[in-house]
C-alpha positions as CSV (number, residue, x, y, z in Angstrom):
1,M,74.2,85.3,51.4
2,D,76.4,82.2,51.6
3,Q,76.7,81.2,55.2
4,K,80.4,80.5,54.6
5,V,80.9,84.2,53.8
6,I,79.1,85.3,57.0
7,D,81.2,82.8,59.1
8,L,84.4,84.1,57.5
9,Y,83.4,87.7,58.4
10,D,82.6,86.6,61.9
11,R,86.1,85.2,62.2
12,Y,87.6,88.4,60.8
13,T,85.7,90.5,63.4
14,H,86.5,88.3,66.4
15,E,89.9,86.7,65.7
16,P,93.3,88.3,64.8
17,L,92.7,87.8,61.1
18,D,94.5,90.4,58.9
19,R,92.3,92.3,56.6
20,R,94.3,91.3,53.5
21,V,94.0,87.6,54.5
22,F,90.3,88.1,55.0
23,L,89.8,89.7,51.6
24,A,91.9,87.0,49.9
25,R,89.8,84.2,51.5
26,L,86.6,86.2,50.7
27,A,87.7,86.4,47.1
28,E,88.2,82.6,47.0
29,L,84.6,82.2,48.2
30,T,83.0,84.7,45.9
31,G,85.0,84.1,42.7
32,G,87.3,87.1,42.7
33,I,88.4,90.3,44.4
34,A,85.8,92.4,42.6
35,S,83.0,90.2,43.9
36,A,84.6,90.3,47.4
37,L,84.8,94.1,47.4
38,A,81.2,94.3,46.2
39,L,80.0,92.3,49.2
40,M,81.9,94.4,51.8
41,P,79.2,97.1,52.1
42,L,76.7,94.4,53.1
43,L,79.1,92.9,55.6
44,E,80.4,96.0,57.3
45,S,78.4,98.4,59.4
46,N,76.7,101.2,57.5
47,R,77.0,104.3,59.5
48,A,74.6,106.1,57.1
49,H,71.8,103.9,58.3
50,A,69.2,106.0,60.0
51,A,68.9,105.7,63.8
52,M,65.7,104.2,65.1
53,V,65.7,107.0,67.7
54,A,67.0,110.3,66.4
55,V,70.0,112.0,68.1
56,D,67.8,115.1,68.8
57,D,64.7,113.2,69.7
58,P,62.6,115.7,71.7
59,R,61.5,113.1,74.2
60,L,65.0,112.7,75.6
61,D,67.8,114.4,77.5
62,T,71.2,113.2,76.4
63,S,74.7,114.0,77.8
64,H,78.3,112.7,77.8
65,P,79.2,112.2,81.5
66,R,82.2,110.5,82.9
67,Y,82.4,108.2,85.9
68,P,85.3,107.0,88.0
69,G,86.6,103.6,87.0
70,A,89.5,101.3,87.9
71,T,91.6,102.9,85.1
72,G,90.5,106.5,85.7
73,D,87.6,108.4,84.3
74,I,85.4,106.4,81.9
75,K,83.7,108.4,79.1
76,A,80.1,107.6,78.5
77,Y,76.9,108.5,76.7
78,M,73.7,108.9,78.7
79,A,70.0,109.2,77.7
80,R,66.8,109.5,79.7
81,P,63.2,110.7,79.2
82,K,63.2,114.4,79.3
83,G,62.6,115.8,82.8
84,A,62.3,112.4,84.4
85,S,63.9,111.3,87.6
86,K,64.1,108.2,89.8
87,L,64.2,105.9,86.9
88,P,65.4,102.3,86.7
89,A,68.9,102.4,85.2
90,V,70.4,100.3,82.5
91,I,74.1,100.0,81.3
92,V,74.4,99.4,77.6
93,V,77.7,97.6,76.7
94,H,79.0,98.0,73.2
95,E,80.4,95.5,70.8
96,N,84.1,95.2,70.0
97,R,83.8,98.3,67.8
98,G,83.5,100.6,70.8
99,L,80.9,103.2,71.6
100,N,79.8,104.1,68.1
101,P,76.6,105.8,66.7
102,H,74.8,102.4,66.6
103,I,75.3,101.8,70.3
104,E,74.3,105.4,71.1
105,D,71.1,104.7,69.2
106,V,70.5,101.5,71.2
107,T,71.0,103.6,74.3
108,R,68.3,106.0,73.2
109,R,66.0,103.0,72.4
110,V,66.4,101.9,76.0
111,A,65.8,105.4,77.3
112,V,62.5,105.9,75.4
113,Q,61.2,102.9,77.2
114,G,61.5,104.7,80.5
115,F,65.0,104.0,81.7
116,L,68.1,106.0,82.6
117,A,70.5,104.5,80.1
118,L,74.3,104.7,80.2
119,A,76.7,103.5,77.5
120,P,80.3,103.5,78.8
121,D,83.1,103.8,76.4
122,F,85.3,100.9,77.5
123,L,88.0,102.1,75.2
124,S,88.5,105.1,77.4
125,P,91.8,103.8,78.9
126,L,93.2,103.8,75.4
127,G,91.9,107.3,74.5
128,G,88.3,106.5,73.6
129,T,86.6,104.9,70.6
130,P,88.1,106.0,67.2
131,A,86.1,106.6,64.1
132,D,87.6,103.6,62.3
133,E,85.9,100.4,63.4
134,D,88.8,98.2,62.5
135,T,91.1,100.3,64.7
136,A,88.5,100.1,67.5
137,R,88.4,96.3,67.2
138,D,92.2,96.1,67.5
139,M,92.1,98.4,70.5
140,T,89.4,96.3,72.1
141,G,91.8,93.3,71.8
142,K,94.4,95.2,73.8
143,L,92.2,95.9,76.8
144,D,93.0,94.3,80.1
145,A,90.1,92.0,80.8
146,K,90.1,92.2,84.6
147,R,90.4,96.0,84.6
148,T,87.7,96.3,82.0
149,T,85.4,94.2,84.2
150,Q,86.2,96.5,87.1
151,N,85.3,99.5,84.9
152,A,81.9,97.9,84.1
153,V,81.2,97.1,87.8
154,A,82.0,100.7,88.6
155,A,79.2,101.8,86.3
156,V,76.8,99.8,88.4
157,A,77.9,101.7,91.5
158,F,77.7,105.0,89.6
159,L,74.1,104.4,88.5
160,E,73.0,103.1,91.9
161,K,73.8,106.5,93.4
162,H,72.9,108.7,90.4
163,P,70.3,111.4,91.3
164,N,68.0,110.3,88.4
165,S,68.1,106.6,89.4
166,N,65.7,104.6,91.5
167,G,68.7,102.6,92.7
168,K,68.1,99.5,90.6
169,V,70.6,98.7,87.9
170,G,70.5,96.3,85.0
171,V,73.0,95.7,82.2
172,I,72.6,94.7,78.5
173,G,75.5,93.9,76.2
174,F,76.0,92.7,72.6
175,C,78.7,90.4,71.3
176,W,81.9,91.4,73.1
177,G,79.6,93.4,75.3
178,G,77.5,90.3,76.0
179,T,80.6,88.5,77.2
180,L,81.4,91.5,79.5
181,V,77.8,91.3,80.9
182,G,78.5,87.8,82.0
183,E,81.6,89.0,83.9
184,V,79.6,91.9,85.5
185,A,77.0,89.4,86.6
186,V,79.7,87.3,88.3
187,N,81.5,90.3,89.9
188,A,78.6,92.7,90.8
189,P,76.5,91.1,93.6
190,H,74.2,94.1,93.7
191,L,73.3,94.0,90.0
192,D,69.5,93.6,89.6
193,A,69.2,92.2,86.0
194,A,71.5,91.1,83.1
195,V,70.7,90.7,79.4
196,V,73.2,88.9,77.1
197,Y,73.1,89.1,73.4
198,Y,75.3,86.4,71.8
199,G,78.2,86.8,74.2
200,R,80.5,84.0,75.3
201,P,79.5,82.6,78.7
202,P,81.6,83.1,81.9
203,K,83.6,80.3,83.3
204,T,81.3,77.6,84.7
205,E,83.1,77.7,88.0
206,D,82.2,81.3,88.4
207,V,78.4,80.8,87.8
208,G,77.7,80.3,91.5
209,N,78.7,84.0,92.1
210,I,75.8,85.3,89.9
211,K,73.0,86.9,91.9
212,A,71.1,88.8,89.2
213,P,68.4,87.1,87.0
214,L,69.6,86.5,83.5
215,L,68.0,86.9,80.0
216,L,70.1,85.1,77.4
217,H,69.7,85.6,73.7
218,Y,71.7,83.4,71.3
219,A,71.8,83.0,67.5
220,G,71.2,79.6,66.1
221,L,73.9,79.9,63.5
222,D,76.5,81.3,65.9
223,K,78.7,78.2,66.3
224,R,81.6,80.2,67.8
225,V,79.6,81.4,70.8
226,N,77.1,78.5,71.1
227,E,79.8,75.9,71.7
228,G,80.0,77.1,75.3
229,V,76.2,77.5,75.9
230,P,75.3,73.9,77.0
231,A,77.9,73.8,79.8
232,F,76.8,77.3,80.9
233,E,73.2,76.4,81.1
234,D,74.0,73.2,82.9
235,A,76.0,75.2,85.5
236,L,73.1,77.7,85.8
237,K,70.7,74.8,86.5
238,K,73.0,73.1,89.0
239,S,73.4,76.4,90.8
240,K,69.7,77.1,90.7
241,K,70.1,80.5,89.1
242,K,67.2,82.4,87.7
243,Y,67.5,82.7,84.0
244,V,65.6,82.5,80.7
245,L,67.4,81.4,77.5
246,Y,66.3,81.9,73.9
247,M,67.9,80.4,70.8
248,Y,66.9,82.2,67.6
249,E,67.1,79.6,65.0
250,G,68.2,80.7,61.6
251,A,69.8,83.9,63.0
252,N,73.4,84.9,62.8
253,H,75.7,86.4,65.4
254,A,75.0,90.2,65.7
255,F,71.4,89.7,64.5
256,N,70.3,92.8,66.5
257,N,72.7,95.2,64.7
258,D,70.6,96.8,62.0
259,T,73.6,98.6,60.5
260,G,75.0,95.3,59.2
261,A,72.6,94.1,56.4
262,A,74.2,90.6,56.0
263,R,73.6,89.5,59.6
264,Y,70.7,91.7,60.8
265,N,67.5,89.6,61.3
266,K,64.5,91.9,61.8
267,Q,62.2,89.2,63.1
268,A,64.7,87.9,65.7
269,A,65.8,91.4,66.7
270,E,62.3,92.7,67.3
271,L,61.3,89.6,69.3
272,A,64.5,89.7,71.4
273,W,64.0,93.4,72.0
274,S,60.4,93.0,73.2
275,R,61.6,90.3,75.6
276,T,64.5,92.4,76.8
277,I,62.4,95.5,77.6
278,A,59.8,93.4,79.4
279,F,62.5,91.6,81.4
280,L,64.2,94.9,82.4
281,K,60.9,96.5,83.4
282,E,60.0,93.4,85.5
283,H,63.2,93.4,87.5
284,L,64.1,97.1,87.7
285,N,61.0,99.0,88.5
286,A,60.9,99.7,92.2
């Protein structure tokens, strides 16, 4: 697919670009509105895509707990190996489309690797994630950034004391969630590990506050996010922070999301995932 099309879609999903304007520009790139509409199923998430770990996987116990946040109770989805206790805990932070079936699937993928996995719904202050992804994106843009960070930091405290946790907590986030992971790392001194997938870096002046080791995954074609990476890495080096950074050449933003055919990169996704699980096990096992 033409990279200009993917870049335009990335702008649409991350900037306040009206859908009608997006479709008009897409039609210009593809030769007409019919061609543009034909491409949409490849660009947008396909909720019919089969989960990698089934909702009713017999290996797992799943639930929908709530935990106290700065804005009130935060809804969440939790998964853990059936009958297990005292597990290393991992927070899974959703993209700007909210806590949808794909992120619940990712949460189960984390759990089957031997973790207590919790995916908060950070749209809880606005009523929770809606079914329509465009609506969820618009709602995400209305969240108060500081309060959302506080809600995420509260998830760390919740899991530290959870009866099924060993007390160690990591966090992994994608896109908007990757950006939030950086803020959690800055604001949660007791965090034990942080994994960022193509999220914008925190302010360089805040890097000194980071205590947790970082694993950073970036997509080579993701110009929007990558423009801030060199300064971020320089700040990490100057502050002597523990981090590992990987740049996946030829991969687009959201390369891990297998529900979006245009940007999903199987090779990059599988490599990044293997590195992620190894990193979390290294830093969270007691």
